[in-house]
Residue frames as a rotation matrix with the C-alpha (Angstrom) as fourth column:
MET 1
-0.123 -0.782 -0.611 -0.55
-0.158 0.623 -0.766 3.73
0.980 0.002 -0.200 -31.49
PRO 2
0.797 0.482 -0.363 -1.12
0.238 0.301 0.923 1.97
0.555 -0.823 0.125 -28.15
SER 3
-0.318 -0.847 0.426 0.90
-0.368 -0.304 -0.879 2.88
0.874 -0.437 -0.215 -25.06
LEU 4
0.553 0.396 -0.733 1.12
0.524 0.520 0.675 1.73
0.648 -0.757 0.080 -21.51
ASN 5
-0.335 -0.590 0.735 2.09
-0.425 -0.601 -0.677 3.66
0.841 -0.539 -0.049 -18.31
LYS 6
0.795 0.577 -0.190 1.90
-0.139 0.477 0.867 1.27
0.591 -0.663 0.460 -15.39
VAL 7
-0.317 -0.845 0.430 3.90
-0.649 -0.137 -0.748 1.12
0.691 -0.517 -0.505 -12.22
MET 8
0.770 0.491 -0.408 3.84
0.036 0.604 0.796 -1.67
0.637 -0.627 0.447 -9.54
LEU 9
-0.295 -0.871 0.393 5.84
-0.454 -0.234 -0.860 -1.14
0.841 -0.432 -0.326 -6.36
LEU 10
0.810 0.368 -0.457 6.07
0.293 0.421 0.858 -3.02
0.508 -0.829 0.233 -3.08
GLY 11
-0.359 -0.932 0.055 8.12
0.394 -0.205 -0.896 -1.33
0.846 -0.300 0.440 -0.32
TYR 12
-0.036 0.148 -0.988 8.29
0.997 -0.056 -0.045 0.62
-0.062 -0.987 -0.146 2.93
LEU 13
0.809 0.326 0.488 7.27
0.329 -0.941 0.083 4.20
0.486 0.094 -0.869 3.65
GLY 14
-0.244 -0.969 -0.028 10.17
0.714 -0.160 -0.682 6.36
0.656 -0.187 0.731 4.44
ASP 15
-0.991 -0.035 0.130 8.10
-0.055 -0.776 -0.628 8.87
0.123 -0.629 0.767 6.39
ALA 16
-0.396 0.916 -0.066 4.61
0.522 0.166 -0.837 9.55
-0.755 -0.366 -0.544 7.62
PRO 17
-0.236 0.385 0.892 2.18
0.937 -0.153 0.314 10.58
0.257 0.910 -0.325 4.82
THR 18
-0.915 0.040 -0.401 1.60
0.030 -0.986 -0.167 14.31
-0.402 -0.165 0.901 4.29
PHE 19
-0.272 0.883 0.383 -2.19
0.956 0.294 0.000 14.95
-0.112 0.366 -0.924 3.96
ARG 20
-0.766 0.073 -0.639 -3.77
0.028 -0.989 -0.147 18.06
-0.643 -0.131 0.755 2.55
HIS 21
0.387 0.859 0.334 -6.52
0.644 0.007 -0.765 19.55
-0.659 0.512 -0.551 0.43
THR 22
-0.571 -0.496 0.654 -5.89
0.820 -0.372 0.435 21.22
0.027 0.785 0.619 -2.93
ASN 23
-0.928 0.276 -0.249 -7.28
-0.226 -0.951 -0.210 24.72
-0.295 -0.139 0.945 -3.61
SER 24
-0.432 0.819 -0.377 -10.25
-0.706 -0.048 0.707 22.97
0.561 0.572 0.599 -5.29
GLY 25
0.209 0.628 0.749 -10.98
-0.976 0.177 0.125 20.78
-0.054 -0.758 0.650 -2.27
ILE 26
0.635 -0.029 -0.772 -9.42
-0.249 0.938 -0.240 17.43
0.731 0.345 0.588 -3.45
LYS 27
0.787 -0.341 0.514 -7.94
-0.443 0.269 0.855 15.34
-0.430 -0.901 0.061 -0.65
THR 28
0.596 -0.675 -0.434 -4.24
-0.300 0.314 -0.901 14.31
0.745 0.667 -0.015 -1.25
ALA 29
0.791 -0.530 0.306 -1.63
-0.240 0.192 0.952 12.45
-0.563 -0.826 0.025 0.56
ASN 30
0.613 -0.692 -0.381 2.06
-0.510 0.021 -0.860 12.24
0.603 0.722 -0.340 -0.41
VAL 31
0.779 -0.372 0.505 4.63
-0.308 0.475 0.824 9.84
-0.547 -0.797 0.256 0.87
SER 32
0.017 -0.747 -0.665 8.00
-0.970 0.149 -0.193 8.37
0.243 0.648 -0.722 -0.19
LEU 33
0.905 0.256 0.339 8.34
-0.315 0.940 0.132 4.67
-0.285 -0.226 0.931 -0.66
ALA 34
-0.130 -0.989 -0.074 11.59
-0.938 0.099 0.331 2.76
-0.320 0.113 -0.941 -0.56
THR 35
0.973 0.217 -0.079 12.25
-0.231 0.899 -0.373 -0.33
-0.010 0.381 0.924 -2.68
SER 36
0.173 -0.943 0.283 15.46
-0.709 0.080 0.701 -2.36
-0.684 -0.322 -0.655 -2.21
ARG 37
0.899 -0.028 -0.437 17.44
-0.284 0.723 -0.630 -4.66
0.333 0.691 0.642 -4.38
ARG 38
0.500 -0.775 0.386 20.40
-0.343 0.232 0.910 -6.89
-0.795 -0.587 -0.150 -3.55
VAL 39
0.865 -0.314 -0.390 23.36
-0.366 0.136 -0.921 -7.38
0.343 0.939 0.003 -5.95
LYS 40
0.698 -0.708 0.110 26.38
0.436 0.541 0.719 -9.56
-0.569 -0.454 0.686 -5.71
SER 41
0.623 -0.541 -0.565 29.55
-0.688 -0.723 -0.066 -7.65
-0.373 0.429 -0.823 -6.81
THR 42
0.616 -0.467 -0.634 32.33
-0.474 0.423 -0.772 -9.17
0.629 0.777 0.039 -8.86
ASP 43
-0.477 -0.876 0.070 34.34
-0.524 0.220 -0.823 -9.77
0.705 -0.429 -0.564 -5.80
GLY 44
-0.479 0.338 -0.810 31.61
0.455 0.885 0.100 -11.70
0.751 -0.321 -0.578 -4.15
GLN 45
-0.973 0.108 -0.206 30.29
0.121 -0.525 -0.843 -8.94
-0.199 -0.844 0.497 -1.76
THR 46
-0.158 0.976 0.150 26.55
0.984 0.143 0.110 -8.43
0.086 0.165 -0.983 -1.33
LEU 47
-0.992 -0.123 0.030 25.59
0.123 -0.992 0.007 -4.87
0.029 0.011 1.000 -2.10
ASP 48
-0.122 0.985 -0.125 22.20
0.932 0.070 -0.356 -3.43
-0.342 -0.160 -0.926 -1.14
TYR 49
-0.958 -0.043 0.285 20.63
0.169 -0.885 0.434 -0.45
0.233 0.464 0.855 -3.19
THR 50
-0.213 0.898 -0.385 17.52
0.704 -0.132 -0.698 1.53
-0.678 -0.419 -0.604 -2.21
ASP 51
-0.788 0.164 0.594 15.41
0.406 -0.587 0.701 3.50
0.464 0.793 0.395 -4.70
TRP 52
-0.666 0.550 -0.504 13.00
0.254 -0.468 -0.847 6.18
-0.701 -0.692 0.172 -3.50
HIS 53
-0.637 0.549 0.540 9.70
0.620 -0.050 0.783 6.79
0.457 0.834 -0.309 -5.16
ARG 54
-0.882 0.468 -0.058 7.20
-0.379 -0.777 -0.502 9.73
-0.280 -0.421 0.863 -4.64
LEU 55
-0.696 0.709 0.116 3.70
0.689 0.614 0.384 8.55
0.201 0.347 -0.916 -4.33
VAL 56
-0.844 0.526 0.102 0.55
-0.533 -0.844 -0.058 10.61
0.055 -0.103 0.993 -4.63
PHE 57
-0.715 0.696 -0.071 -2.83
0.698 0.706 -0.120 9.37
-0.033 -0.135 -0.990 -3.38
PHE 58
-0.838 0.455 0.302 -6.21
-0.331 -0.863 0.382 11.06
0.434 0.220 0.873 -3.96
ASP 59
-0.010 0.991 0.130 -9.63
-0.689 -0.101 0.718 11.28
0.725 -0.083 0.684 -2.36
ARG 60
0.881 0.438 0.178 -10.58
-0.433 0.597 0.675 8.03
0.189 -0.672 0.716 -0.24
MET 61
0.588 -0.717 -0.375 -7.21
0.609 0.697 -0.377 6.43
0.532 -0.006 0.847 -0.78
ALA 62
-0.258 -0.679 0.687 -5.57
-0.062 -0.698 -0.713 9.55
0.964 -0.227 0.138 0.58
GLU 63
0.399 0.461 0.792 -7.73
-0.838 -0.167 0.519 9.19
0.371 -0.871 0.320 3.83
LEU 64
0.981 0.008 -0.194 -6.84
0.055 0.946 0.318 5.55
0.186 -0.323 0.928 4.18
VAL 65
0.163 -0.983 -0.084 -3.10
0.585 0.165 -0.794 6.24
0.794 0.081 0.602 3.84
ARG 66
-0.213 -0.143 0.967 -3.48
-0.444 -0.867 -0.226 9.07
0.870 -0.478 0.121 6.31
ASP 67
0.505 0.566 0.652 -5.34
-0.842 0.155 0.517 6.93
0.192 -0.810 0.555 8.85
TYR 68
0.978 0.079 0.195 -3.49
-0.134 0.948 0.288 3.58
-0.162 -0.307 0.938 8.51
CYS 69
0.618 -0.781 0.089 -0.02
0.573 0.369 -0.732 4.20
0.539 0.504 0.675 7.33
ARG 70
0.889 -0.452 -0.079 3.03
-0.215 -0.562 0.799 5.39
-0.406 -0.692 -0.597 9.25
LYS 71
0.130 -0.952 -0.277 6.83
-0.983 -0.089 -0.158 5.50
0.126 0.293 -0.948 8.73
GLY 72
-0.725 -0.578 0.375 7.90
-0.615 0.788 0.026 1.91
-0.311 -0.212 -0.927 7.96
SER 73
0.280 0.894 0.351 4.48
-0.419 0.443 -0.793 0.68
-0.864 0.075 0.498 6.80
CYS 74
-0.818 -0.436 0.374 4.75
0.094 0.541 0.836 -2.03
-0.567 0.719 -0.401 4.07
ILE 75
0.222 0.942 -0.252 2.39
-0.268 -0.189 -0.945 -1.36
-0.938 0.277 0.210 1.02
TYR 76
-0.586 -0.290 0.756 1.92
0.666 0.359 0.654 -2.51
-0.461 0.887 -0.017 -2.52
VAL 77
0.077 0.604 -0.794 0.77
-0.167 -0.777 -0.607 0.04
-0.983 0.179 0.041 -5.03
GLU 78
-0.324 -0.065 0.944 -0.15
0.911 0.246 0.330 0.18
-0.254 0.967 -0.021 -8.69
GLY 79
0.466 0.448 -0.763 -0.46
0.212 -0.894 -0.395 3.40
-0.859 0.022 -0.512 -10.60
ARG 80
0.677 -0.200 0.708 1.02
0.696 -0.140 -0.705 5.52
0.240 0.970 0.044 -13.42
LEU 81
-0.339 -0.848 -0.407 4.06
0.863 -0.452 0.224 7.81
-0.374 -0.276 0.886 -13.74
GLN 82
0.781 0.491 0.386 3.52
0.593 -0.777 -0.212 11.49
0.196 0.394 -0.898 -14.04
THR 83
-0.383 -0.907 -0.175 6.13
0.923 -0.382 -0.038 14.13
-0.033 -0.177 0.984 -14.42
ARG 84
0.772 0.617 -0.153 5.41
0.630 -0.775 0.050 17.73
-0.087 -0.135 -0.987 -13.30
LYS 85
-0.352 -0.764 0.541 7.26
0.763 -0.569 -0.306 21.00
0.541 0.306 0.783 -14.07
TRP 86
0.796 0.603 -0.051 7.01
0.564 -0.709 0.424 24.10
0.219 -0.367 -0.904 -11.82
THR 87
-0.075 -0.764 0.640 8.98
0.144 -0.644 -0.752 27.17
0.987 0.036 0.158 -10.85
ASP 88
-0.003 -0.018 -1.000 10.10
0.967 0.255 -0.008 27.34
0.255 -0.967 0.017 -7.21
ALA 89
0.802 0.389 -0.453 10.15
0.529 -0.815 0.237 30.54
-0.277 -0.430 -0.859 -5.07
ASN 90
-0.024 -0.847 -0.532 13.64
0.070 -0.532 0.844 31.48
-0.997 -0.016 0.072 -6.38
GLY 91
0.406 0.238 -0.882 12.49
-0.736 -0.487 -0.470 31.38
-0.542 0.840 -0.023 -9.98
VAL 92
-0.645 -0.762 -0.058 14.20
-0.709 0.568 0.418 28.08
-0.286 0.311 -0.907 -10.72
GLU 93
0.235 0.776 -0.585 12.38
-0.882 0.423 0.206 25.57
0.407 0.468 0.784 -12.90
ARG 94
-0.568 -0.377 0.732 12.04
-0.698 0.691 -0.186 22.23
-0.436 -0.617 -0.655 -11.11
TRP 95
-0.123 0.476 -0.871 10.87
-0.687 0.592 0.421 18.74
0.716 0.650 0.255 -12.30
SER 96
-0.529 -0.008 0.848 9.40
-0.709 0.553 -0.437 15.91
-0.466 -0.833 -0.299 -10.32
THR 97
-0.417 0.419 -0.807 8.28
-0.475 0.656 0.586 12.46
0.775 0.628 -0.075 -11.32
GLU 98
-0.547 0.350 0.761 5.66
-0.761 0.172 -0.626 10.81
-0.350 -0.921 0.172 -9.12
VAL 99
-0.874 0.452 -0.177 3.58
0.356 0.845 0.400 7.62
0.330 0.287 -0.899 -9.10
ILE 100
-0.412 0.868 0.278 -0.14
-0.896 -0.441 0.046 8.53
0.163 -0.230 0.959 -9.14
VAL 101
-0.961 -0.017 0.275 -1.55
-0.110 0.939 -0.327 5.61
-0.253 -0.345 -0.904 -7.18
GLN 102
-0.405 0.832 -0.379 -4.59
-0.751 -0.066 0.657 3.95
0.522 0.551 0.652 -8.63
SER 103
0.765 0.573 -0.294 -4.83
-0.225 0.665 0.712 0.97
0.603 -0.479 0.638 -6.30
MET 104
-0.331 -0.843 0.425 -3.08
-0.737 -0.051 -0.674 -0.19
0.590 -0.536 -0.604 -3.16
GLN 105
0.617 0.385 -0.687 -2.86
0.144 0.803 0.579 -2.95
0.774 -0.456 0.439 -0.61
PHE 106
0.422 -0.442 0.791 -1.67
-0.886 -0.386 0.257 -2.67
0.192 -0.810 -0.555 2.95
LEU 107
0.345 -0.304 -0.888 0.81
-0.070 0.935 -0.348 -5.48
0.936 0.182 0.301 3.75
ASP 108
-0.410 -0.479 0.776 1.65
-0.814 -0.192 -0.548 -4.78
0.412 -0.857 -0.311 7.40
LYS 109
-0.769 0.073 -0.635 1.21
0.259 0.944 -0.205 -7.70
0.584 -0.322 -0.745 9.74
LYS 110
0.341 0.923 -0.178 -1.85
0.539 -0.037 0.842 -7.93
0.770 -0.382 -0.510 12.05
GLN 111
-0.721 -0.509 0.470 -1.67
-0.077 -0.616 -0.784 -5.31
0.688 -0.602 0.405 14.83
ASP 112
-0.373 0.520 -0.769 -3.26
0.926 0.263 -0.271 -5.32
0.061 -0.813 -0.579 18.29
ASP 113
-0.125 0.406 0.905 -5.77
0.359 -0.832 0.422 -2.50
0.925 0.378 -0.042 18.45
GLY 114
-0.749 -0.264 0.608 -5.44
-0.460 -0.454 -0.763 -2.25
0.478 -0.851 0.219 22.34
SER 115
0.136 0.871 0.472 -8.57
-0.989 0.094 0.111 -4.28
0.053 -0.482 0.874 23.05
GLY 116
-0.242 -0.275 0.931 -6.97
-0.420 0.894 0.155 -7.62
-0.875 -0.353 -0.332 22.60
ARG 117
0.753 0.476 0.455 -8.40
0.276 0.400 -0.874 -7.98
-0.598 0.784 0.170 19.05
GLN 118
-0.405 -0.913 0.053 -6.18
0.358 -0.105 0.928 -7.97
-0.841 0.394 0.369 16.13
GLN 119
0.614 0.511 -0.602 -6.71
-0.314 -0.541 -0.780 -5.74
-0.724 0.668 -0.172 13.06
SER 120
-0.226 -0.620 0.751 -5.54
0.728 0.404 0.553 -6.65
-0.647 0.672 0.361 9.58
HIS 121
0.329 0.254 -0.910 -4.99
-0.326 -0.873 -0.361 -4.02
-0.886 0.416 -0.204 7.01
GLN 122
-0.705 -0.595 0.387 -4.50
0.092 0.463 0.881 -6.34
-0.704 0.657 -0.271 4.08
GLN 123
0.322 0.890 0.324 -7.74
0.545 0.105 -0.832 -5.26
-0.774 0.444 -0.451 2.25
PRO 124
-0.641 -0.452 0.620 -6.97
0.766 -0.330 0.552 -4.04
-0.045 0.829 0.557 -1.32
HIS 125
0.209 0.700 -0.683 -8.46
0.351 -0.705 -0.616 -0.61
-0.913 -0.111 -0.393 -2.31
GLN 126
-0.599 -0.371 0.710 -8.91
0.778 -0.058 0.626 0.62
-0.191 0.927 0.324 -5.81
GLN 127
-0.732 0.418 -0.538 -10.26
-0.452 -0.889 -0.076 3.70
-0.510 0.188 0.839 -7.43
PRO 128
0.224 0.818 0.529 -13.68
0.056 0.532 -0.845 2.86
-0.973 0.219 0.073 -8.99
ALA 129
-0.773 -0.434 0.462 -13.25
0.371 0.282 0.885 1.43
-0.515 0.856 -0.057 -12.50
PRO 130
-0.592 0.610 -0.527 -15.28
-0.782 -0.594 0.191 2.88
-0.196 0.525 0.828 -15.32
GLU 131
0.179 0.766 0.617 -18.41
-0.443 0.623 -0.645 0.82
-0.878 -0.158 0.451 -15.98
ARG 132
-0.752 -0.350 -0.559 -17.96
-0.655 0.304 0.692 -1.93
-0.072 0.886 -0.458 -18.60
ARG 133
0.415 0.909 0.037 -20.52
-0.874 0.409 -0.263 -4.00
-0.255 0.077 0.964 -20.20
PRO 134
-0.161 -0.472 0.867 -19.85
-0.225 0.873 0.433 -7.74
-0.961 -0.125 -0.247 -20.25
ALA 135
-0.759 -0.157 -0.631 -19.23
-0.649 0.116 0.752 -9.38
-0.045 0.981 -0.190 -23.64
ALA 136
0.422 0.900 -0.108 -22.10
-0.906 0.422 -0.023 -11.43
0.025 0.108 0.994 -24.96
VAL 137
-0.613 -0.594 0.520 -21.66
-0.638 0.761 0.117 -15.13
-0.466 -0.260 -0.846 -24.21
PRO 138
-0.552 0.419 -0.721 -22.82
-0.562 0.453 0.692 -17.78
0.617 0.787 -0.014 -26.62
SER 139
0.052 0.557 0.829 -25.64
-0.968 0.233 -0.096 -19.77
-0.247 -0.797 0.552 -25.09
THR 140
0.871 0.227 0.437 -25.10
-0.129 0.962 -0.242 -23.00
-0.475 0.154 0.866 -27.15
ASP 141
-0.075 -0.947 0.311 -22.15
0.254 0.284 0.925 -24.71
-0.964 0.148 0.219 -28.72
GLU 142
0.194 0.116 0.974 -23.48
0.974 0.093 -0.205 -23.94
-0.114 0.989 -0.095 -32.24
GLU 143
0.959 0.208 0.194 -23.04
0.243 -0.953 -0.179 -20.25
0.148 0.218 -0.965 -31.61
VAL 144
0.401 -0.882 -0.246 -19.35
0.045 -0.250 0.967 -20.59
-0.915 -0.399 -0.061 -30.77
PRO 145
0.790 0.009 -0.613 -17.37
-0.542 -0.458 -0.705 -19.25
-0.287 0.889 -0.357 -33.79
PHE 146
-0.192 -0.941 -0.280 -14.82
-0.981 0.189 0.038 -22.02
0.017 0.282 -0.959 -33.87
């Protein structure tokens, strides 16, 4: 039975990324992302709601987030949800749902790098996709099956 686990978020970082290495040497960066929505109440008032999302980046994307993101940075991410369970120092079982980021795009405006030049961090970055072979393309109209 097919299934899908995909998350797409565009928001602002709530703090500076936390960068570290796992025990097995994998680079990771964690950060919280705020997304907002505006709703009009029945009495006509505009209400703003903010949702917070935990993001986890691995390897090269973790380095990019460490080097180019700061509190307030605007980013777009795509990934999958993952829920983890662990026991804290007091023996209490805890749960956490995180977005494992698979691709991202920096959306901050161009910034001056101090030399008068402007830098843009709008290049998308994705984890390498598995190699796929292209489908065979018919070479003549007679080979088209319709």
